N, C-alpha and C positions, 0 to 999 in steps of 0.2 A: 461651779456650771453656767454658762453664760445664761442672763436672762431671756427669756421668751414673750414678746407682745405680739398676742394676737389682735384683732380688731373685728367687733359684732357689726354688720350692718344688718340693719333690720327695722323699717323696711327697705328695700333697696333703693340706692342712692348713688349715683356715678361720681359726683363729686365728692363723697365720702370715701369711696375705693379710691378714686386716684391721691387723694390728700394722702390714704393709708401707706399707699406704694409710694409715693415721694418723699415720705418722713421716716421709711426705715422698720414697718412693721413686718413682723415676719409671717403673719399669715391673715388671712380675712373669712370672717364667718359670713356666710351667707345666705338667703334664702333658696330651694332647692332652681334649678334653672339660671345660676346665673356665675357658675364657675367659669365657664368657658368665658364671658363678656368681662368677666375680671384679668383671664389670663390674655386676653386680647391688648389690656390696659400697661401689662408690665408682669416680668416672671414672679410669681410669688405665691406660696403654699394655701387651696383652701378648703375650708373645712364647712362641708355641704353634703346635702346627700349625694349629690354628682360631684362630688369635690375629692381631694385627695385624701383627705382625712372624714370618715362619716358618722355623723352624730348617732350615738345607738350601737353604732358596730366597733369603732375605732376610740370613741369618747362620748364620756355621759354627764349629765348635770345632775348634782349632787346639791339640796340644799342642808345647811347644817343650823339646827336651830338648840342642842343640848350634847353635852356627855355622850348621852346613848347615841348620838350617830356616829361617832369615831370610829366604833369598830367597822360598821359596814362601811365607811368611806376606806378606811385601811385596805379592806378586804377587797373594793374595786378598784384600788390603784394598783395590786397587784398585776390586773389582766388590762388595764385598761386609762387610758387619761380621763382623769375626773376634773370637772369645771366646777368648783366653789361657789354657788352662788347663797350669800350671805347679806343681811344688812348690816352688821354692825360687825367690821374687822376687829375690833380690839375685844371681842369676847373668849373668853379661857378656852372653850375646846377648839379653837382655830390654832392659837400656839401650843394646845398640846398636841395637835396634828403633824406639828412644823416641827417641835421637838423630838416625836415618834418615827419621824425622817418621811413623811409622807410627801410626795410632789404632785402637789396638785396645782391647777390655774384656779387663780382668783380671777372672779367676775367681778368688773368695776365701772364705776359710772363716769368718774372724775379725776384728773391728776391728782388731788387731797388723799383719795383712797386709794390708788395706785401706789403712792408713796407710802402709805400707811403698810399697805399689803407689803411692801417689798422690805418692809424695815420690823416687822414685827420679829420678835424676838434676839433682834439685829440682825438673826440672817435671813429672815425674812421669806417668802414662799419666790420663786425664780421664772417662776410665768404666771401672765395674766391676759385677760379677755377684756379688753377695753370698748363700751358699749357708750361713746361718747355723743351728744344731742347734735351736733354739727360740725363744718369741717373747720372751723376756727379753732373748736374747742379741741378736737383731737388734735390738729397742728401742734398748739401749745402744748399737750400732754404731752404726744411723742417728743417733741423738741426738748423738754425738759428733761425726759426718762431717757432719751439718749445719750443727752449731754453730761449725764452724771452716773453711770452705769455701777460707781462702787465709791469707795473710799479706801484709802492705802494708810497704813498709820508708817508715819516716816521718822526717824531718830535723828538726831544728830553725831556724827562720829570727827574726832579728831585725828586727820592727818600724821602719821608716824614717820613716810619717808615717801620719798619719789625717785625712780633712778633706771636709766635706759636698759632695757630688756631685749634690745638687737631686731633683726628684721622678722616680719611675720605677715599674716596674711587678716587684713582687717575688713572688717563688715560696715560698711554704710548702709542704714536702711533709712529708703524716701519712702515717706509714705504718701496717703493723698489727701493729708491733713495739713493744713498751714498752724504749724505750732506758735505760741506767743511766748512771752516772757516769763522765766518760772516753770516751763514745760520743757518733759522729755522723757528717755524712757528707762526703767530699771534695770542696770546690767551689772554682769560680776562673774568673776570666776567660782562662786559657789552661789547654789539656789539660796543659801539661807544667810547670803549677806551682799546686797544689791545697790550699787551706786546711781543716784540719778542722774543721766548724763544729758547735759543741756543739748535742748534743739540748737540747731545752726542758725537762729532767729537774730543773730546779733550781726550788727554792721561792724565790721573793721577793715582796715586798709588794705588788706591783700587779697580778698575776694568777694564778692556777693553774697549778700545775706541766702539761706536756703532755709526757709524755715520749715519746709516739707520733712528736712533731713534730720537725721541723727547718726552721729561718728561715730557708733555703738563701739565699737572693741573689735578682739579675734573672733575668728569664726568659732572658739571653742567657749566661749562666754556664753551666759547663759540671760534671758531676757524674760519678763512677764508678759504673759498672754491672757487671754478672757479666760473666764471658768476658772479661776484660780490653779493654774498651771506656770509651767517654766518652759519653753524651748531654746535649742540652742540657735546662736544667733546664723549659723549656717544652714539651718535647717529650713529656714525663712524665705517664700518666695512670693511672686506677683498674688494677688490676693488672700491672702494672709490677714488675718487682724492679730495686731498686736496691742497693748496699752500703754497709752498717754497718760504719764502722771503731772501734777503741777507740785510745787514747792509746800503745798496744803494738806496735799494729799488726794486732789479733788482728781478721779480718773474716770479716761475712756476713752472706747475703743477707736482705734484708725486699722484703716485698710494699707496693707504693703504694696506699693506701685513696682517696685522695682529691687533688687539689694545690686550694691556694686561692691565685689571682692576684690581686692587690689594688695599686693605686696607693699610693705610701709615699715619705717622704724617704730617702733614700740615701746611705752615705759609703765614699769611696774608701780602701781599706787597702794600702798597698806595706808590703813586706819582704823582707830580702836574704838569701840562703844561698846558700853557696859562690860568693859572688862575682856572682850572679846577681840580678835585681829580679824579683820575684812580685806579682802582685795581683790583690784581688777585691772587688765592691761588696756591701755588705750593707744591709737597713736601720738607719736611726738610731734605734736604741731600746735600753733597757736589758737589755731579756731577750734579746738576740742576741749570743751568746757564741763566741770562738774557745776553743782550747784549749792551756794549758800543757802542757811535758814530761811535767808530776807526773801531767797526767791533769786535773789543776783547770781549770775552765770560767773566762774571764775575758771580763767584759764590754767589748763594742766599745767603750760610752761612757766607761770606764774605761781603755782600751789609750795608753799614752804610748812615744815613740820608743825604744828600746832593749829594750823586752819581748820576750817569748821565746815563739816560738808554733808549734805542729807542724805541719807539711805535709810534700804528695807530691810528689815531683819526677820528672818523667823526660826521656829523649834524644829526637830527633827531633818530628816531631808527628802530626798525625790525620787520616786520611780517612774520612769519613764514621762516625767514630766508632773506626774500629780504628788502634792505633798503626802508623806506617812513619816507615822512616828516610828521612827528608826534611827540608832543611832550610827550615821553615816561622819567617817571624818574627810573633809576635803583640804587639801594644803596646798 
């Protein structure tokens, strides 16, 4: 599930609203009478009596102080969104709510509290209502929270083979983000084993760097997108979100600007990790690179058996992009 960040602006402050919109907030909660003013500043969801989501009708605020409040909040969650107001985000009742699947909105007043709420029981809450004191604090919090949406566990795999695979329809994903060294997208033939394909951010004698691009692989390949899902590369289109991962597992979201699908020569790469064999197909060209454990990109035309590259693995399978616990064999 993708994170949602609402910003609370009470009393009304136009600078706060502008800061929220410009820095990626998903919604603004404001006093009655200000929804239209917010909509004039930008397209964003409003939470207000005259807004898109109405307090008391669509969303309610609850305070949790002890274990006895848990059942009431769990029951309320079935019908309405619940904003959870709490003075101490480390107390056990909140952990219990999350463990029992309560999908609550955590009201926080600082970046530190937001990070704590997102990290409770490692899973954390998925939605917060941020009530920052000023535009500078709000911008800092939104920038930090949006810059690191999640952490991806990466493993080191050993290359087994590299061989030509004929012609196929290859997908370049051009994002709206300038990627840096060590960053790319997770792509593979199986959703349970994805290779970190490095962005085209490396200078070479043949073509200028295109740090917004990942030459990802053929149309059938899987890639990670926000919300713990995967999608086929061929399904992506302008405006869709994808995940960008660096060699340390730091994960951010990027927006697809366009897809380029062209017929190109392909090569099949296989690798081994923890006794499993993973594979992916990539274009047979010097500018396509995998990623070494230290973040160094390595061209696929220079790969050799025994080389070590970064991959992400998972157990189980996928159904319409969602992870499921089922035995599925992909080969």
